[in-house]
C-alpha positions as CSV (number, residue, x, y, z in Angstrom):
1,M,218.9,135.9,13.2
2,R,217.1,135.5,15.8
3,A,216.9,131.6,15.7
4,V,221.3,131.7,15.1
5,A,221.0,133.8,18.5
6,A,219.3,131.4,20.1
7,L,221.4,128.4,19.1
8,V,224.6,130.0,20.2
9,A,222.7,130.5,23.2
10,G,223.3,126.8,23.6
11,R,220.0,126.5,22.8
12,H,218.7,122.5,21.1
13,R,218.5,122.5,17.7
14,E,214.6,120.9,18.4
15,D,213.6,123.6,20.8
16,V,214.4,126.2,18.3
17,A,212.4,124.6,15.6
18,A,209.1,124.5,17.9
19,V,209.7,127.9,18.9
20,F,210.2,130.0,15.6
21,G,208.0,127.2,13.8
22,V,210.0,126.0,11.2
23,S,211.3,122.7,10.3
24,L,214.7,121.2,11.5
25,K,216.0,121.2,7.9
26,A,215.8,124.9,7.9
27,V,217.6,125.9,11.3
28,D,220.7,123.4,10.0
29,F,220.5,125.3,6.9
30,W,220.8,128.8,8.9
31,W,223.3,127.3,11.0
32,A,225.4,126.2,8.3
33,K,225.1,129.4,6.6
34,W,225.9,131.0,10.1
35,Q,229.1,129.5,10.3
36,A,230.2,129.3,6.7
37,G,229.8,133.2,6.7
38,G,228.7,134.7,9.6
39,R,225.8,137.6,10.4
40,E,226.2,138.9,6.6
41,A,225.3,135.5,5.0
42,L,222.1,135.7,6.4
43,V,221.2,138.5,5.1
44,M,218.2,139.1,3.3
45,R,218.7,139.0,-0.4
46,P,216.3,140.1,-3.5
47,R,215.4,136.8,-4.9
48,G,214.4,136.3,-8.6
49,K,216.7,138.1,-11.8
50,P,218.2,141.6,-11.5
51,V,215.7,144.1,-12.9
52,G,216.5,144.5,-16.2
53,V,217.7,140.9,-17.3
54,H,216.3,139.5,-20.6
55,Q,214.0,142.9,-21.1
56,V,213.2,142.9,-24.9
57,L,213.6,146.6,-24.9
58,G,216.9,147.9,-24.4
59,E,217.7,150.6,-22.2
60,A,218.2,152.7,-25.2
61,E,215.0,152.0,-27.0
62,Q,213.5,152.1,-23.7
63,A,214.9,155.8,-23.2
64,A,213.1,156.9,-26.8
65,V,209.6,155.4,-26.4
66,R,209.1,156.9,-22.7
67,Q,210.9,160.3,-24.4
68,A,208.0,159.9,-26.7
69,V,205.4,159.7,-24.9
70,L,206.4,162.6,-22.3
71,D,207.2,165.1,-25.5
72,H,204.4,164.5,-28.3
73,I,200.7,162.8,-27.9
74,P,199.5,160.0,-30.2
75,S,198.7,162.1,-33.3
76,D,201.9,163.6,-33.6
77,L,203.3,160.2,-34.1
78,G,201.3,158.8,-36.6
79,L,198.6,157.3,-34.2
80,S,195.2,158.2,-33.1
81,G,194.0,160.8,-30.3
82,Q,195.6,162.7,-28.3
83,L,195.6,161.1,-24.8
84,W,198.4,157.8,-24.4
85,T,197.2,154.6,-23.0
86,R,198.8,151.6,-22.2
87,G,197.4,149.8,-25.9
88,Q,198.3,153.7,-27.7
89,I,201.9,152.8,-26.0
90,G,202.3,149.0,-27.1
91,E,201.0,150.4,-30.5
92,L,204.2,153.0,-30.5
93,I,206.4,150.2,-29.5
94,F,205.2,148.0,-32.5
95,K,205.6,151.0,-35.1
96,L,209.3,151.2,-33.8
97,Y,210.8,148.0,-33.4
98,R,208.1,145.9,-34.6
99,V,207.5,144.1,-31.0
100,R,204.7,143.2,-29.5
101,F,203.2,143.9,-25.8
102,T,200.4,143.3,-23.7
103,E,198.8,146.3,-22.2
104,P,199.8,144.4,-19.0
105,G,203.7,144.2,-20.1
106,V,203.5,147.8,-21.2
107,G,202.5,148.6,-17.4
108,K,205.0,147.1,-16.3
109,Y,208.0,149.4,-18.2
110,L,205.9,153.1,-17.3
111,K,206.5,151.8,-13.8
112,R,209.9,151.1,-14.3
113,W,210.1,154.8,-16.1
114,G,208.5,156.5,-13.6
115,L,205.2,157.7,-15.5
116,T,201.8,157.4,-13.8
117,F,198.1,158.0,-15.2
118,Q,197.3,161.6,-14.6
119,R,194.5,163.9,-15.4
120,P,196.2,166.5,-17.4
121,D,196.3,170.0,-17.3
122,K,194.9,171.8,-20.7
123,R,196.4,174.5,-23.0
124,A,194.1,176.2,-26.0
125,V,196.1,175.4,-29.3
126,E,196.0,179.1,-29.7
127,Q,198.6,180.1,-26.7
128,D,202.2,181.4,-28.0
129,P,204.6,179.6,-26.2
130,E,206.7,182.2,-26.9
131,A,204.6,185.0,-25.4
132,V,204.7,182.9,-22.3
133,R,208.0,182.9,-22.2
134,L,208.6,186.2,-22.2
135,W,205.9,186.8,-20.2
136,R,207.5,185.0,-17.5
137,E,211.1,186.0,-17.9
138,E,211.0,189.1,-19.1
139,T,207.3,191.4,-18.5
140,W,206.8,190.3,-15.3
141,P,210.1,190.9,-13.4
142,A,209.5,194.3,-15.5
143,I,206.2,195.3,-13.7
144,R,207.6,193.9,-10.2
145,A,210.6,196.1,-10.4
146,R,208.9,199.2,-11.5
147,A,206.3,198.3,-8.6
148,K,208.9,198.0,-6.0
149,A,211.1,201.1,-7.2
150,E,207.5,203.1,-7.1
151,N,206.6,201.8,-3.7
152,G,203.4,200.4,-5.6
153,E,201.2,197.4,-5.1
154,V,200.8,194.1,-7.7
155,L,197.5,193.2,-8.1
156,F,195.8,190.1,-10.4
157,A,192.5,190.6,-11.6
158,D,190.0,188.2,-13.0
159,Q,186.1,188.0,-13.3
160,V,183.9,185.0,-12.5
161,G,180.2,183.8,-13.4
162,I,178.0,181.7,-11.5
163,R,175.0,180.0,-11.8
164,S,172.3,178.8,-9.8
165,N,172.6,175.1,-11.9
166,Q,176.2,174.2,-11.5
167,V,177.1,171.1,-9.5
168,T,180.5,170.8,-8.3
169,G,182.8,168.4,-6.2
170,R,181.8,165.0,-5.1
171,T,179.5,163.6,-1.7
172,W,178.9,160.1,-0.5
173,G,176.2,157.6,-0.9
174,A,175.0,154.1,-1.2
175,R,177.2,152.0,-3.9
176,G,175.7,151.9,-6.8
177,A,173.2,154.3,-5.8
178,T,174.0,158.2,-7.5
179,P,172.9,160.5,-4.5
180,V,170.3,163.6,-5.6
181,V,171.1,167.2,-5.1
182,H,167.9,169.4,-5.1
183,R,168.4,172.7,-6.7
184,T,166.1,175.4,-8.1
185,G,164.6,174.7,-11.6
186,N,165.1,178.4,-12.0
187,R,168.3,179.6,-13.5
188,F,169.9,182.8,-12.6
189,S,173.3,183.7,-12.3
190,V,176.0,186.5,-11.0
191,N,179.1,187.7,-12.2
192,A,182.1,188.8,-9.5
193,M,185.6,190.7,-9.7
194,S,188.8,189.8,-7.6
195,A,192.0,190.4,-7.1
196,I,195.0,189.7,-5.3
197,S,198.0,190.3,-4.4
198,T,200.9,188.0,-2.7
199,R,200.6,190.0,0.7
200,G,197.4,188.5,1.3
201,R,195.4,191.4,-0.2
202,M,191.8,190.7,-2.1
203,H,189.3,193.1,-3.4
204,F,185.9,191.6,-4.9
205,M,182.8,193.1,-6.3
206,V,179.7,191.0,-7.2
207,F,177.3,192.5,-9.6
208,T,174.3,190.6,-11.2
209,E,174.6,192.4,-15.2
210,S,176.8,191.3,-17.8
211,F,180.6,192.2,-17.2
212,D,181.6,194.8,-19.8
213,A,183.7,198.1,-19.9
214,K,181.1,200.3,-17.5
215,V,181.5,197.3,-14.9
216,M,185.3,197.2,-15.3
217,C,185.7,201.2,-14.7
218,R,183.4,200.7,-11.7
219,F,185.7,198.1,-10.5
220,L,188.7,200.0,-11.3
221,A,187.5,202.9,-9.0
222,R,187.0,200.8,-6.2
223,I,190.7,199.5,-6.5
224,V,192.1,202.7,-6.8
225,G,189.5,204.3,-3.3
226,H,191.5,201.4,-1.2
227,F,195.1,202.5,-1.9
228,D,197.3,205.4,-1.4
229,H,200.2,204.7,-4.0
230,K,200.1,203.4,-7.2
231,V,198.4,199.9,-8.3
232,H,199.6,197.7,-11.2
233,L,197.0,195.5,-12.1
234,I,197.5,192.5,-14.2
235,V,193.9,190.9,-16.0
236,D,193.8,188.9,-19.5
237,R,193.0,190.5,-22.5
238,H,189.2,190.5,-22.4
239,S,187.5,192.8,-24.8
240,A,186.5,195.3,-21.7
241,H,189.6,195.6,-20.4
242,R,191.2,197.2,-23.6
243,S,187.8,199.1,-24.9
244,K,188.1,202.4,-25.1
245,T,186.2,203.5,-22.2
246,V,188.7,201.6,-20.0
247,R,190.9,203.4,-21.8
248,T,189.8,206.7,-21.3
249,W,189.4,206.2,-17.9
250,L,192.8,204.9,-17.2
251,A,194.1,207.9,-19.1
252,D,192.5,210.1,-16.2
253,H,193.8,208.0,-13.6
254,Q,197.3,207.2,-15.0
255,A,199.2,208.0,-11.7
256,Q,197.0,205.8,-9.5
257,I,196.5,202.8,-11.5
258,E,198.5,201.2,-14.6
259,L,197.1,198.0,-16.0
260,H,198.9,195.4,-17.6
261,F,197.7,192.2,-19.8
262,L,199.3,188.4,-19.6
263,P,199.4,186.8,-22.6
264,S,197.1,185.4,-24.7
265,Y,194.8,182.0,-24.0
266,S,197.0,181.5,-21.1
267,P,194.5,181.6,-18.1
268,E,197.1,179.5,-15.7
269,L,199.2,182.6,-15.4
270,N,197.0,184.2,-13.4
271,P,196.6,183.0,-9.5
272,D,193.3,185.0,-9.5
273,E,191.9,181.7,-11.5
274,L,192.9,180.0,-8.6
275,V,190.0,182.4,-6.9
276,N,187.4,181.5,-9.6
277,A,188.1,177.6,-9.2
278,D,187.9,177.6,-4.9
279,L,184.7,179.8,-5.2
280,K,183.1,177.3,-7.8
281,R,184.2,174.3,-5.5
282,S,183.2,176.2,-2.0
283,L,179.2,177.4,-2.9
284,P,178.1,174.1,-3.2
285,H,179.1,173.2,0.6
286,T,176.4,176.3,1.5
287,H,172.8,176.4,1.2
288,R,171.4,176.5,-2.4
289,A,170.4,179.6,-3.4
290,R,166.7,179.3,-4.2
291,N,167.3,183.4,-5.9
292,Q,169.5,185.7,-7.4
293,V,169.7,187.9,-4.1
294,E,170.3,184.3,-2.4
295,L,173.2,183.3,-5.0
296,A,174.7,186.8,-4.5
297,A,174.8,187.0,-0.7
298,E,176.6,183.6,-1.1
299,T,178.8,184.8,-3.4
300,R,179.9,187.5,-0.9
301,R,179.9,185.6,2.3
302,F,182.7,183.5,0.6
303,F,184.9,187.0,-1.0
304,H,184.4,188.2,2.9
305,R,185.2,184.5,4.7
306,R,188.8,184.9,2.1
307,Q,189.5,188.6,2.9
308,R,189.8,187.0,6.4
309,Q,192.2,184.3,5.7
310,P,195.0,186.3,4.0
311,H,197.2,183.1,4.4
312,I,194.4,181.2,2.1
313,V,195.0,183.7,-0.4
314,R,198.8,184.2,-0.4
315,G,198.3,180.5,-0.8
316,Y,196.7,180.7,-4.1
317,F,200.3,181.9,-5.8
318,G,202.2,178.4,-4.2
319,G,200.0,176.5,-7.5
320,P,202.4,175.0,-10.0
321,H,201.9,177.3,-12.9
322,V,201.9,181.0,-10.6
323,R,204.7,180.1,-8.9
324,Y,207.1,182.6,-11.1
325,V,205.1,185.2,-9.4
326,L,207.2,184.8,-6.2
327,D,210.4,183.4,-7.9
328,E,213.3,185.9,-7.5
329,N,214.9,184.5,-10.9
330,P,212.7,184.2,-13.7
331,M,215.3,182.5,-16.0
332,S,214.9,179.2,-13.8
333,F,211.9,178.1,-15.9
């Protein structure tokens, strides 16, 4: 277009070819197109065959394979393994349509279908999908409505263990030389219990003994002491949460706190699980604890820091599997 503009302005074709570094033949070709069709004739158009022309699999066949990959694991369809690879998808195509593809050929179809190679989320095979649906669509909205009517507080809680030999995350190092992290050879651990709300509040307790019903009652007493209205505490189905000791304690404090249980084998429904993951990612960035006392202190520092960062606490509820907590229309799931 710039070359033609120069010609229209009266420049000689030899000058235009020299300025733009092209041949006289190219200049003459562009000028001929301009004279025949104007500016529209010079617009760049895709070269080669249109997408989809002469594809081995038809549109319906491609849609069937794509849906099979999204809805099933390989072993569901008579193949081996639980994760899809290009080779596995090629085997599926051969099984269905007796057509062989190379892995790069399968990759082209996958790109066209909008599929990418991802790390999958994990779910327990014991999880009951119907129980999860009922929690999202009926149980949780009912708890939220009750808490709102009582002017109460809703908290999600969970416990976590931190070990001295745990190293998570990545660091920089020379190519081909794995970096070394020095840590104590002694093994020790601490435990913590935390609870968070959508308002950005966080409550926690760090302890060194094993988590049991007595520890749970101690944590419940701490929670109750922070509020002058009723608390609805949502936890998993850990045996300590459902123990006789805890039930007896709750019966004596039923006007102050009530426990609600998530569906079994469904940790992804609890936003406080994201606090645990954040804790385990953050601790390696502080100095390495040499004993249990230091590890407990580092853990407390993490929780104190998050208590001063309510925007981060609220952000835990933005995870893809826990956004239902903020959703006023649970039927959208």
